[in-house]
C-alpha positions in Angstrom: -36.6 39.1 -58.8 -37.4 37.4 -55.5 -37.2 34.1 -57.4 -33.8 34.9 -58.7 -32.6 35.8 -55.3 -33.6 32.5 -54.1 -31.9 30.5 -56.8 -28.8 32.6 -56.1 -28.9 31.6 -52.6 -29.5 28.1 -53.2 -26.7 28.1 -55.4 -24.3 29.5 -53.1 -25.5 26.7 -50.3 -24.8 23.9 -52.8 -21.5 25.5 -53.8 -20.4 26.0 -50.1 -21.3 22.5 -49.5 -19.6 21.3 -52.1 -16.5 23.2 -51.1 -16.8 21.5 -47.8 -16.6 18.0 -49.2 -13.9 19.0 -51.6 -11.5 20.0 -48.7 -12.5 16.8 -46.8 -12.3 14.5 -49.7 -8.7 16.2 -50.2 -7.8 15.5 -46.9 -8.8 12.1 -46.7 -6.9 11.0 -50.0 -3.7 12.9 -48.5 -4.2 10.5 -45.4 -4.4 7.5 -47.4 -1.2 8.3 -49.0 0.7 9.2 -45.5 0.9 12.9 -47.0 -0.1 14.3 -43.3 1.1 17.8 -44.1 -1.2 18.0 -47.3 -4.0 16.8 -45.4 -3.5 19.4 -42.5 -3.4 22.0 -45.1 -6.9 20.7 -46.6 -8.5 20.5 -43.1 -7.3 24.1 -42.3 -9.2 25.1 -45.4 -12.2 23.1 -44.2 -11.9 24.7 -40.6 -13.5 27.8 -42.0 -16.6 26.3 -42.9 -16.9 24.1 -39.8 -20.0 25.7 -38.2 -22.2 25.6 -41.3 -21.3 21.7 -41.6 -23.9 19.5 -40.8 -23.3 16.5 -38.3 -21.9 14.1 -40.7 -19.6 16.1 -42.3 -18.4 17.8 -38.9 -18.1 14.1 -37.3 -16.0 13.4 -40.5 -14.0 16.5 -40.3 -13.0 15.5 -36.6 -11.9 12.2 -37.6 -9.8 13.3 -40.4 -8.2 15.8 -38.1 -7.3 13.4 -35.6 -5.8 10.9 -38.3 -3.8 13.8 -39.8 -2.5 15.0 -36.3 -1.6 11.3 -34.9 0.0 11.1 -38.6 0.2 7.2 -38.1 2.0 7.4 -34.8 4.8 9.8 -35.9 3.1 12.9 -34.6 4.8 14.8 -31.5 3.1 15.0 -28.3 1.4 18.2 -28.9 -0.1 17.0 -31.8 -1.0 13.7 -30.1 -2.9 15.6 -27.2 -4.8 17.6 -30.4 -5.5 14.4 -32.1 -7.1 12.7 -28.6 -9.1 15.8 -28.2 -10.6 15.7 -31.9 -11.8 12.1 -31.2 -14.3 13.5 -28.8 -16.1 15.7 -31.5 -16.7 12.3 -33.8 -20.0 11.3 -33.7 -22.0 8.0 -34.7 -21.3 8.3 -38.5 -17.5 7.9 -38.0 -17.9 5.7 -34.8 -16.6 2.5 -36.7 -13.5 4.3 -38.1 -12.9 6.4 -34.9 -12.9 3.1 -32.9 -10.3 1.8 -35.5 -8.1 4.7 -34.8 -8.3 4.4 -31.1 -7.5 0.8 -30.9 -4.4 1.5 -33.3 -3.3 4.4 -30.9 -3.5 2.3 -28.0 -1.6 -0.8 -29.3 1.3 1.9 -30.4 1.2 3.9 -27.2 1.1 0.4 -25.2 4.3 -1.0 -27.1 6.2 2.3 -26.6 5.3 2.6 -23.0 6.4 -1.1 -22.3 9.4 -0.4 -24.1 10.2 2.7 -22.3 9.4 1.2 -18.9 11.8 -1.8 -19.4 14.3 0.6 -20.4 13.8 2.6 -17.2 12.8 5.8 -19.4 10.2 6.2 -16.7 9.1 9.8 -17.6 8.4 8.8 -21.1 6.7 5.6 -20.3 4.5 8.0 -18.2 3.3 9.9 -21.1 2.5 7.0 -23.2 0.5 5.3 -20.4 -1.4 8.6 -19.9 -2.0 9.0 -23.8 -3.6 5.2 -23.3 -6.0 6.7 -20.7 -6.8 9.7 -22.7 -7.7 7.8 -25.7 -9.4 5.0 -23.6 -10.9 6.9 -20.2 -12.4 3.7 -19.2 -9.1 1.8 -18.6 -8.3 3.7 -15.6 -5.1 0.9 -14.7 -3.2 2.9 -17.3 -3.4 6.3 -15.5 -2.1 4.3 -12.3 0.6 3.1 -14.8 1.4 6.6 -15.7 1.5 7.9 -11.8 3.9 5.0 -11.0 6.0 5.6 -13.9 6.1 9.1 -13.4 6.9 8.8 -9.5 10.0 6.4 -10.7 11.2 8.9 -13.0 11.1 11.3 -10.4 8.6 13.7 -12.5 7.2 14.7 -9.1 4.6 17.6 -10.1 3.1 15.0 -12.9 3.2 11.8 -10.6 1.2 14.2 -7.8 -1.4 15.2 -10.8 -1.9 11.6 -11.8 -2.1 10.6 -8.1 -4.8 13.2 -7.6 -6.6 12.3 -10.6 -7.1 8.9 -9.5 -7.9 9.8 -6.0 -10.6 12.3 -7.5 -12.3 9.4 -9.8 -12.2 6.7 -7.1 -9.8 4.2 -8.4 -8.9 1.3 -6.3 -7.3 -0.9 -8.6 -9.3 -3.9 -7.0 -9.3 -7.1 -9.3 -10.6 -10.3 -9.2 -8.5 -13.0 -9.2 -9.8 -16.6 -10.4 -8.3 -19.8 -8.6 -9.1 -23.7 -8.5 -7.5 -26.7 -6.7 -5.5 -29.1 -8.8 -6.7 -32.6 -8.0 -3.4 -34.4 -8.7 -1.3 -32.0 -6.4 -3.9 -30.9 -4.1 -2.6 -27.0 -4.6 -4.8 -24.0 -5.5 -3.6 -22.6 -8.7 -4.5 -19.2 -10.3 -6.0 -18.4 -13.7 -5.8 -15.5 -15.9 -9.7 -15.2 -16.2 -13.0 -17.0 -15.1 -13.5 -18.7 -18.7 -9.9 -20.2 -18.2 -10.8 -21.5 -14.9 -14.3 -23.0 -15.7 -12.8 -24.7 -18.5 -10.3 -26.6 -16.3 -13.2 -27.2 -13.9 -15.1 -29.1 -16.8 -12.0 -30.8 -17.6 -11.9 -32.7 -14.1 -8.6 -32.1 -13.5 -9.4 -29.1 -11.1 -12.0 -29.0 -8.3 -13.2 -26.2 -5.7 -13.1 -22.8 -7.7 -12.8 -19.8 -5.9 -12.4 -16.1 -6.0 -10.6 -13.3 -4.6 -10.2 -9.8 -4.5 -6.9 -8.2 -4.6 -6.2 -5.3 -2.2 -7.1 -1.8 -2.9 -4.7 0.5 -4.3 -6.0 3.4 -2.9 -4.1 3.7 0.4 -0.8 3.4 -1.7 -1.9 6.1 -4.0 -2.6 8.4 -0.6 0.7 7.3 0.8 2.6 8.4 -2.4 0.7 11.6 -2.4 2.1 12.3 1.0 5.4 11.2 0.6 5.9 13.1 -2.5 4.6 16.2 -0.8 7.4 15.5 1.8 9.9 15.5 -0.9 9.0 18.7 -1.9 9.1 20.2 1.8 5.3 20.4 1.8 4.7 18.8 5.2 1.3 20.4 5.7 0.2 19.0 2.4 1.1 15.7 3.1 -0.4 15.5 6.8 -3.7 16.8 5.1 -3.7 14.3 2.1 -3.7 11.5 4.8 -6.1 13.0 7.4 -8.4 13.7 4.5 -8.3 10.0 3.8 -8.5 8.7 7.1 -11.6 11.0 7.9 -13.5 8.9 5.6 -11.8 5.4 6.7 -10.6 6.1 10.3 -10.0 2.4 11.1 -8.5 1.5 7.8 -5.2 -0.2 8.9 -3.2 0.6 5.8 -4.0 4.3 5.9 -3.2 4.3 9.8 0.5 2.9 8.6 0.7 5.3 5.7 0.0 8.4 8.6 2.5 6.5 10.8 5.3 6.2 8.3 4.7 10.1 7.4 5.6 10.9 11.0 8.5 8.5 10.7 9.5 10.4 7.5 9.2 13.7 9.5 11.1 12.2 12.3 8.1 12.5 14.7 9.0 9.2 16.6 6.4 9.9 19.3 3.3 10.3 16.8 4.9 7.4 14.7 4.7 4.7 17.7 1.2 6.2 19.0 0.0 5.4 15.5 1.5 2.1 15.2 0.1 0.9 18.3 -3.0 2.3 17.5 -2.8 -0.3 14.6 -2.1 -2.9 16.6 -5.0 -2.6 18.6 -7.1 -3.2 15.2 -4.9 -5.6 14.0 -3.3 -7.7 16.8 -2.0 -10.8 14.7 -0.2 -8.4 12.3 3.9 -9.2 12.7 4.9 -6.4 10.7 3.2 -3.7 12.8 5.2 -5.3 16.0 8.2 -5.4 13.9 7.9 -1.5 13.0 7.3 -0.8 16.9 10.7 -2.6 17.4 12.6 -0.6 14.7 11.2 2.7 16.0 12.2 1.5 19.9 15.6 0.5 18.9 16.1 4.0 17.3 15.0 5.6 20.5 17.5 3.3 22.4 14.6 1.4 24.3 16.4 -1.5 23.9 14.1 -3.5 26.3 10.9 -2.7 24.4 12.2 -3.3 21.2 13.5 -6.8 22.0 9.7 -7.3 23.3 8.2 -6.2 20.1 10.9 -8.0 17.8 9.9 -11.4 19.7 6.2 -10.7 19.6 6.7 -10.2 15.6 8.8 -13.6 15.4 5.7 -15.1 17.7 3.2 -14.2 15.0 5.6 -15.3 12.2 8.5 -17.5 13.2 10.1 -17.1 9.4 10.4 -13.4 10.0 14.1 -13.0 8.6 14.5 -9.2 9.2 13.0 -9.6 13.1 15.8 -12.3 13.5 18.2 -10.1 12.2 17.3 -7.0 14.1 16.9 -8.9 17.4 20.3 -10.5 16.8 21.8 -6.8 16.1 20.1 -5.5 19.4 21.6 -8.1 21.5 25.0 -7.6 19.8 24.6 -3.9 20.7 25.4 -4.8 24.3 28.9 -5.5 23.4 30.0 -2.4 22.8 29.7 -1.3 26.7 31.2 -4.5 27.7 34.3 -4.1 25.3 34.8 -0.5 26.5 34.7 -1.4 30.4 37.1 -4.3 29.2 39.7 -1.9 27.8 39.4 0.5 30.8 40.8 -2.0 33.1 44.1 -2.2 34.7 46.1 -5.0 35.6 45.3 -5.5 39.4 44.0 -8.7 40.9 40.6 -7.3 41.1 40.7 -5.9 37.6 41.8 -9.3 36.2 39.0 -11.0 37.8 36.7 -8.1 36.4 37.9 -9.0 33.2 37.0 -12.5 33.4 33.6 -11.7 34.2 33.1 -9.3 31.4 34.8 -11.9 29.0 32.2 -14.4 29.9 29.6 -11.8 29.9 30.5 -11.0 26.1 30.6 -14.6 25.3 27.1 -15.0 26.8 25.9 -12.3 24.3 27.2 -14.1 21.5 25.3 -17.4 22.7 22.2 -15.6 23.1 22.5 -13.8 19.6 23.6 -17.0 17.6 20.2 -18.9 17.5 18.7 -15.9 15.9 21.4 -15.9 13.3 21.2 -19.4 12.8 17.4 -18.8 12.1 18.0 -16.4 9.6 20.3 -18.8 7.5 17.2 -21.2 7.7 15.4 -18.9 5.3 18.2 -17.0 3.9 20.9 -19.5 3.5 23.1 -17.1 1.5 23.1 -14.1 4.1 26.7 -13.2 4.1 25.9 -10.8 6.9 24.8 -13.2 9.1 27.5 -15.8 7.7 30.3 -13.6 8.6 28.9 -13.0 12.1 28.3 -16.4 12.8 31.7 -17.6 11.7 33.4 -14.9 14.3 31.2 -15.6 17.3 31.6 -19.3 16.7 35.2 -18.8 16.9 35.1 -16.7 19.8 33.1 -19.5 22.2 35.5 -22.2 20.8 33.2 -23.8 18.4 35.9 -24.4 15.9 33.9 -26.9 13.7 30.8 -24.6 13.3 33.4 -21.5 12.3 34.9 -23.6 9.7 31.6 -24.6 8.3 30.7 -20.7 8.2 34.0 -20.1 6.5 33.2 -22.9 3.9 29.9 -21.2 3.3 31.0 -17.8 3.1 33.6 -18.9 0.4 31.0 -20.8 -1.6 29.0 -17.6 -2.0 32.2 -15.7 -2.8 31.8 -13.5 0.4 
């Protein structure tokens, strides 16, 4: 009797294993025929037997389930998410086929994401960039792309989720760039990778190979987290995000500037100015910092310091177009008070005398501003605002030749 029971149980096990393989083979056949609905049905039958499958069959099941859900790229996002999850259960026996599926998924997601990003469909692009990262978690740059895309698409909650995940995994985005000097021109040229650079060195046409690290994207990530919180009116969370980052790197210039910009957004100009000044102490040759101090001083009507900071920015970077424009605008701001006084004068001899004095003062304001606007045109020859302003000022001081020259420039650019 015992032998009969043992034989019966053995037959049952064989039949059960046969049923498992039968359903998986049916699913595999359906997938090869692109009949994904039929494959899902067969896998649904097999799912009830999953707990009793051996490792090899379990691995096969998860691979087929991922293939059926992905459906050659036609699956909806919910199915894609499930397919990616199923791939985690694929073992060594199906590793090669799983790698092929992952490569196909990454290729398709990347094509979609790039096309969507190019068409400014940022929210959709974010989803596909995220898909790439979920399939291939080592490719963290795609999570950064997802964050940027969601940010541009004004998907604030998603962008915050991505940025926080990037911060949590310690993403920096630092890359190594490869350079060499071209013998013929003496110019340093970039290369896409080390092998390419080394081949050109061997050719003898290039010398002095070098490598440079790109800046970390971490300060920008923290900055975006803070500013997105500001956009949601969550100022405490924004300040907390920056302070957390600064507690780890208190002398990091980028983080100091991020915190300063946050307070600027919150219209706390005193705190903004203090932070920028702290940054200038740490980086005294940074023209941008002095320019920013000039902007905030001008906003606060502190004309004397605004002029001092703009001039310092130009001392450090003589080609700083925005500093020249702002300095010219700062000088020309004196004109409004002069005009107001001129318009309030009467016709007495004393008033006429004062009028002439003010007129000359006004012309001197123009003469003081003109060199800065001329400097703007040296770097930006088609800056119509600078051209128009110069044309009017040249005319006012009686330099008709220069006024005509500016008029011709304006006509040439269609201004």
